[in-house]
RORO-912093 format. One record per residue (C-alpha): residue number from 1; x, y, z. Coordinates in steps of 0.25 Angstrom, whole numbers. Example, Ala and Ser with C-alpha at 12.3 -4.5 7.8 and 13.67 -1.06 7.14 Angstrom:
! RORO-912093
1_49_-18_31
2_55_-4_29
END
This chain:
! RORO-912093
1_43_-76_-21
2_46_-82_-7
3_58_-80_1
4_65_-91_7
5_64_-92_22
6_72_-82_29
7_77_-75_16
8_72_-61_14
9_75_-54_1
10_76_-39_4
11_69_-28_-3
12_78_-20_-12
13_82_-6_-5
14_75_2_-16
15_62_-6_-13
16_64_-3_2
17_66_12_0
18_55_14_-10
19_46_5_-3
20_48_12_10
21_46_25_4
22_33_22_-1
23_28_22_13
24_32_37_16
25_19_43_9
26_11_33_17
27_17_38_30
28_17_53_27
29_3_53_22
30_-2_45_34
31_6_54_43
32_0_67_37
33_-14_61_37
34_-13_57_52
35_-5_68_58
36_-3_79_48
37_-11_93_48
38_-25_92_45
39_-25_99_32
40_-16_89_25
41_-22_76_31
42_-32_74_20
43_-21_75_9
44_-12_66_18
45_-23_56_18
46_-26_57_3
47_-11_55_1
48_-11_43_9
49_-23_37_2
50_-17_40_-12
51_-3_35_-8
52_-10_22_-3
53_-17_21_-16
54_-4_22_-24
55_3_12_-16
56_-8_2_-16
57_-7_4_-31
58_8_2_-31
59_7_-11_-23
60_-3_-16_-33
61_5_-12_-45
62_17_-19_-39
63_9_-32_-37
64_4_-31_-52
65_18_-28_-57
66_23_-41_-49
67_11_-49_-56
68_14_-43_-69
69_28_-49_-69
70_22_-63_-68
71_21_-71_-81
72_6_-72_-80
73_1_-61_-71
74_-11_-65_-63
75_-24_-57_-65
76_-28_-58_-51
77_-15_-52_-45
78_-15_-41_-56
79_-30_-38_-52
80_-28_-38_-37
81_-16_-29_-39
82_-25_-19_-45
83_-36_-20_-35
84_-27_-13_-24
85_-24_0_-32
86_-39_0_-36
87_-42_-1_-21
88_-32_10_-18
89_-38_19_-28
90_-52_17_-23
91_-48_20_-9
92_-41_33_-13
93_-54_37_-20
94_-61_33_-8
95_-59_46_-2
96_-72_50_-9
97_-80_39_-1
98_-73_35_11
99_-66_40_23
100_-51_40_24
101_-52_29_35
102_-58_20_24
103_-48_24_13
104_-36_21_23
105_-42_8_27
106_-44_4_13
107_-30_7_9
108_-25_0_22
109_-33_-12_17
110_-28_-12_3
111_-13_-11_7
112_-15_-22_16
113_-22_-31_6
114_-12_-28_-4
115_-1_-31_5
116_-7_-45_9
117_-8_-48_-5
118_6_-44_-9
119_13_-51_3
120_5_-64_2
121_6_-66_-13
122_17_-58_-19
123_26_-59_-31
124_39_-51_-32
125_52_-49_-23
126_52_-57_-10
127_54_-44_-2
128_41_-38_-8
129_31_-43_3
130_39_-37_14
131_40_-24_7
132_25_-24_4
133_23_-27_19
134_31_-15_23
135_25_-6_13
136_11_-10_17
137_14_-8_31
138_18_6_29
139_6_9_21
140_-3_2_31
141_3_10_43
142_1_23_37
143_-13_20_32
144_-17_14_46
145_-12_27_53
146_-20_35_43
147_-32_26_45
148_-31_29_60
149_-31_44_57
150_-43_43_47
151_-51_35_57
152_-50_47_67
153_-53_58_58
END
């Protein structure tokens, strides 16, 4: 869907409230990892990584849901939508093999790739790309702050 020039359809208030509230765990976990007491930093990092995996999966599910609404769902869109949650799951399990900086970098990359795909080729409401940009920015900022901390560990 394309908006006509100069006309913006606003997101419904409920979408704003719940959309912005999804950023709270990112900011809290990142803040605790970067600035919290030493005994809780590892748990805060695990929380940030687990929540990142959940949100990557959620965004992939939204994209799949929009595609399933089409009369002829495209295999490629459904398949790529599934790749993002699988990448998030792999990054979450990466604790067994990778340093936190690599996990955080991976999630940052996955969020950004998913965002590029969603805003350049999207279905659904016309306000969705702007909302995805805001949510991705919030996730990316918290991951970037945590990445900076992880690089100095």
